[in-house]
NUSE-498591 format. One record per atom (N, C-alpha, C): residue in one letter; x negated, y negated, z negated. Coordinates in steps of 0.001 Angstrom, whole numbers, plus 500000, padded with zeros to 6 digits. Each point is the difference from the previous one (the first is absolute). Example, Ala and Ser with C-alpha at 12.3 -4.5 7.8 and 13.67 -1.06 7.14 Angstrom:
REM residues 2
A486810505690492200
A500890498810500000
A499100498800500000
S500350498950500720
S499180498810499940
S500770498910499270
END
This chain:
REM residues 197
X054928944622638831
X499270499513501162
X500266498511500148
X498980499197499870
X500135498554500121
X499092499508501108
X500586499508501052
X499241499553501165
X499504498564499885
X500394499288498950
X499591498609499857
X498484499883500037
X499523498973500668
X498570499693500077
X499188501102500683
X500602500755500920
X499261501050500719
X500004499711501499
X499002500533500661
X499953499909501455
X501065500903500619
X500334501075499305
X501019500923500502
X501346499297500174
X500321499068499119
X501239499226500137
X500041499320501369
X498910499320500355
X499958499283501277
X499949500968501186
X499322501129499816
X499951500991501069
X501382500591500265
X500775500219498945
X501374500492500170
X500858498956500707
X499841498735499614
X500778498930500634
X499652499900501484
X498710500059500293
X499564499937501397
X500529501209500779
X499977501168499379
X500473501216500667
X501499499956500231
X500750499509498997
X501445499859500165
X500304499071501176
X499317498855500044
X500227499041501085
X499613500609501347
X498886500705500035
X499537500592501254
X500926501081500520
X500452500874499104
X500915501067500410
X501354499423500407
X500458498975499294
X501274499358500348
X499908499386501390
X498898499312500240
X499823499383501309
X499858501052501093
X499249501063499721
X499824501062500998
X501345500632500356
X500830500247499001
X501317500578500260
X500821499124500928
X500010498700499735
X500745499075500864
X499372499916501387
X498672499977500041
X499312499925501292
X500344501222500852
X500014501198499372
X500309501212500760
X501456500021500460
X500897499416499239
X501392499878500464
X500069499118501249
X499239498912499995
X499956499132501179
X499333500712501177
X498953500773499710
X499353500776501058
X500971501030500580
X500836500572499137
X501002500966500466
X501001499333500929
X500444498793499637
X500920499262500875
X499360499736501354
X498711499639499974
X499284499731501254
X499906501280500835
X499654501119499363
X499903501272500721
X501348500370500610
X501063499807499237
X501337500316500507
X500354499099501177
X499644498721499906
X500304499087501114
X499224500381501257
X498874500712499826
X499213500465501136
X500431501403500449
X501058500543499379
X500535501292500398
X499401501197499283
X499180499776498999
X499351501095499266
X500745500265498699
X501142500674500111
X500861500219498842
X499393500972498989
X499353501060500477
X499376500960499085
X498824499359499278
X499254499169500700
X498893499284499378
X500532498999498974
X501108499368500306
X500634499083499041
X500417500756498741
X500534501202500166
X500395500809498835
X498784500357499156
X498894500320500653
X498762500302499275
X499540498788499200
X500034498826500597
X499592498777499308
X500942499683498834
X501288500274500166
X500944499779498890
X499722500952498840
X499611501224500326
X499654500952498940
X498770499515499230
X498996499520500713
X498807499473499330
X500367498769499183
X500891499166500514
X500457498821499237
X500647500426498684
X500804501074500036
X500620500499498751
X498931500498499030
X498949500626500528
X498893500434499145
X499361498797499321
X499773498929500757
X499367498804499437
X500892499370498925
X501304500026500222
X500935499493498989
X499887500814498715
X499872501316500138
X499849500861498824
X498692499698499277
X498933499729500750
X498720499647499376
X500126498688499235
X500671499031500611
X500201498708499319
X500734500208498677
X500992500882499994
X500751500271498775
X499095500595498922
X499115500919500381
X499062500586499036
X499150498900499370
X499466499105500833
X499148498928499484
X500794499036499117
X501227499677500391
X500822499103499195
X500344500637498655
X500294501287500003
X500289500686498732
X498793499986499072
X498819500236500537
X498791499913499169
X499855498589499431
X500248498999500830
X499899498608499551
X500976499690498864
X501244500363500208
X501018499631499005
X499872500818498718
X499562501250500112
X499836500827498799
X498755499621499215
X499041499360500651
X498738499685499338
X499910498608499425
X501087499264500043
X499980498634499465
X501054499852498909
X499656499349498896
X500966499835498911
X501165499076500368
X499757499067500892
X501024499050500448
X500079500038501526
X501175499734500561
X500096499922501463
X499062498926500556
X499515500218501198
X499091499058500653
X500816499149500973
X500071498698499735
X500729499117500909
X499203499728501270
X498700499837499843
X499155499697501145
X498574500433499662
X499336500566500967
X498630500456499796
X499189499624501236
X499185498964499904
X499217499606501168
X498825500952500223
X499770500341501253
X498840500805500360
X499627499655501431
X498781500269500343
X499497499667501322
X499792501288500781
X500659500113501123
X499848501188500842
X500356499635501437
X499498500770500921
X500315499787501404
X500806501165500546
X500945499698500872
X500849501020500596
X500074499770501503
X500204501066500789
X500068499820501457
X501323499374500446
X499900499169501001
X501177499368500603
X499924500217501498
X500337501199500409
X499928500377501414
X501375500460500445
X500464499434501105
X501263500424500597
X499849499829501496
X499770501117500689
X499715499958501430
X500747501154500677
X499374500658500959
X500621501167500629
X499994501156498996
X500789501013500259
X500049501149499097
X498626500638499865
X499280500154501076
X498666500590499932
X499088499158499103
X499987498696500209
X499159499121499172
X500441500027498539
X501297500045499766
X500509500067498637
X499542501280499310
X500088501112500711
X499610501290499416
X498498500046499736
X499213499475500917
X498550499980499786
X499633499122498807
X500663498859499859
X499741499121498853
X500418500686498704
X501119500685500029
X500478500713498813
X499019501093499586
X499462500721500976
X499024501057499708
X498761499411499333
X499539498853500477
X498834499339499383
X500295499600498555
X501189499464499761
X500366499590498640
X500094501208499075
X500578501089500493
X500099501217499193
X498603500538499670
X499094499937500969
X498636500480499768
X499321499190498896
X500169498702500030
X499402499156498959
X500548500364498623
X501286500312499947
X500599500365498715
X499422501294499448
X499875501042500855
X499566501284499446
X498486500135499880
X499235499191500741
X498540500112499893
X499392499006499028
X500617498829499833
X499399498953499177
X500886499535498842
X501166499483500336
X500805499290499001
X500430500915498860
X500739501062500304
X500543500823498921
X498939500815499258
X498964500514500661
X498945500641499208
X499335499027499021
X499792498765500441
X499424498985499116
X500943499689498833
X501279499840500299
X500975499706498944
X500119501173499027
X499904501214500510
X500047501187499153
X498806500032499047
X498825499697500522
X498793499989499163
X500112498955498894
X500513498836500335
X500173498940498998
X501025500429498949
X501117500577500442
X501022500462499046
X499418501058499063
X499191500893500536
X499358501027499168
X499076499352498985
X499178499038500439
X499094499298499090
X500754499273498896
X501166499480500335
X500778499249499020
X500907500897499159
X499956501311500236
X500744500948499174
X501418500294500451
X500311499747501252
X501344500232500523
X499993501191500956
X499894501201499452
X499863501194500837
X501241500264500855
X501190499732499478
X501206500258500803
X500100499021501168
X499553498771499795
X499995499021501092
X498950500400501033
X498836500438499523
X498948500463500910
X500521501161500850
X500726500919499384
X500559501142500739
X500989499524501059
X500792498982499690
X500937499460500997
X499242499402501178
X498947499243499716
X499194499440501088
X499433501122500876
X499511501066499362
X499418501119500750
X501048500709500859
X501174500242499433
X501051500703500749
X500512499158501171
X500151498713499746
X500475499112501070
X498935499867501077
X498729499982499610
X498915499966500995
X500081501211500919
X500326501163499451
X500120501214500822
X501141499858501011
X501103499401499592
X501122499781500931
X499591499000501075
X499280498947499598
X499560499006500975
X499026500630501006
X499217500967499549
X499110500737500900
X500835500744501046
X501055500665499547
X500902500696500931
X500664499011500957
X500442498840499470
X500591498973500872
X499008499583501077
X498753499774499598
X498969499613500964
X499885501026501117
X499947501270499620
X499831501047501005
X501212500100500927
X501186499865499447
X501231500034500804
X500021498829500990
X499711498806499501
X500009498811500853
X498899500065501054
X498841500532499629
X498903500148500951
X500386500979501108
X500640501117499630
X500465500956501015
X500981499337500961
X500934499254499445
X501001499331500843
X499326499021500959
X499064499215499486
X499309499027500854
X499187500705501080
X499293501063499641
X499208500739500994
X500898500601501081
X501143500549499579
X500922500580500977
X500606498921500901
X500270498832499419
X500523498916500831
X498951499557501016
X498763499841499548
X498916499562500899
X499741501007501119
X500037501288499668
X499718501042501001
X501254500452500748
X501120499368499705
X501288500321500607
X500369501468499794
X499726500504498796
X500357501377499649
X501006500042498855
X500660498871499737
X501019499980498952
X501132500969500336
X500295500133501282
X501073500886500452
X499509501021501029
X498719500346499932
X499434500994500919
X498838500700499308
X499705501206500458
X498884500747499442
X499364500891501050
X498831500509499672
X499303500897500926
X500663501372500047
X500588500399498899
X500657501306499890
X501505499805499814
X500798500953500443
X501436499910499718
X500259500010498490
X500946499211499594
X500393499967498593
X501481499655499906
X500529500098498803
X501416499732499793
X500223498489499900
X500862499493500833
X500444498607499941
X501449500010499566
X500341499138499059
X501350499991499429
X500553498584500002
X501232499868500435
X500693498710499964
X500470499758498574
X499596498878499419
X500407499703498627
X501453499544499915
X500617499715501146
X501400499581499982
X500947501200500007
X499823500910500956
X500964501098500148
X499450501368499607
X498678500098499836
X499405501271499600
X499585500894501143
X500264499617501240
X499579500816501135
X498488500173499946
X499528501230500285
X498558500233500027
X499644500897501173
X498756499876500431
X499488500810501103
X498493500075499881
X499443501095500509
X498548500162500029
X499514499509501362
X499245498900499967
X499522499349501219
X498618499403499744
X499279499651501052
X498727499297499813
X500225498507499761
X501142499478500410
X500331498594499781
X501490499872499693
X500307499050499172
X501407499754499663
X500715499361501190
X501297500180500030
X500832499448501050
X500067498474499876
X500313499337501102
X500178498543499952
X501371499651499425
X500975500868500237
X501333499875499386
X500409501395499568
X500542500098498815
X500400501300499473
X501030500635500941
X499774501256500412
X500952500641500908
X501352500275499359
X500074499976498673
X501267500254499327
X500778498715499734
X499370499044499319
X500751498802499606
X499668498760500822
X498933500070500790
X499646498867500848
X499212498906499293
X499674500207498721
X499228498981499287
X498594499919500578
X499375498821499943
X498676499830500594
X498896500743499237
X498875500119500657
X498849500729499462
X499581499525498614
X500214498765499689
X499623499454498695
X500650500699498824
X501028500814500251
X500651500766498928
X499364501376499800
X499060500372500857
X499350501298499854
X499104499962498767
X500092501054499181
X499169500066498804
X498531500057500381
X499190499314499217
X498575499884500297
X499237501215499497
X498883500275500643
X499116501093499579
X498838499388499217
X500317499537498804
X499014499402499108
X500046500769498698
X498845500492499592
X499956500820498781
X499627499135498813
X500670500262498903
X499723499273498758
X499029500830499156
X498773499520499858
X499019500750499208
X500283499890498502
X499409500893499244
X500122499983498547
X498618499752499403
X499939499083499059
X498724499708499328
X500154500155498511
END
């Protein structure tokens, strides 16, 4: 597999840079969420950041395995989001970026890799696009729940669990402070489902 003189080489470089940046951005978003008292939401963002780091590694491995010599520098032109605001705004921006990845960027890169004869790289783009689709849905759920103030409340009773001490109870809304350990509501586990694609 020789990536020299291919568009796939540049697409991998762009994807590595994008996933690396997304991972760091989500770590910063997690810090912001934690500073706003949303510890469970911060944990969710850190998990997504770890996913993005894993995606970056996949792209870097494809890059390094597909070139006869190490690449010191590879110029490419791409745009990336630079948004750092409230947690709600950060999550909404992240959802938009994830949507662009799974609907446009990675399907396009997969098609190009297939045309250029790189089926394993195309498969990686497709698999990562599916994860980005799940990220989009998770982030969209979180943003919708934040907007409707249902992040810690529901129409029906459900199980709420403190991520710090493990205390749980069936209630229509989570407590403002855990009755067992006293930790704030931000430690209550979120009711966000991770879809499979």
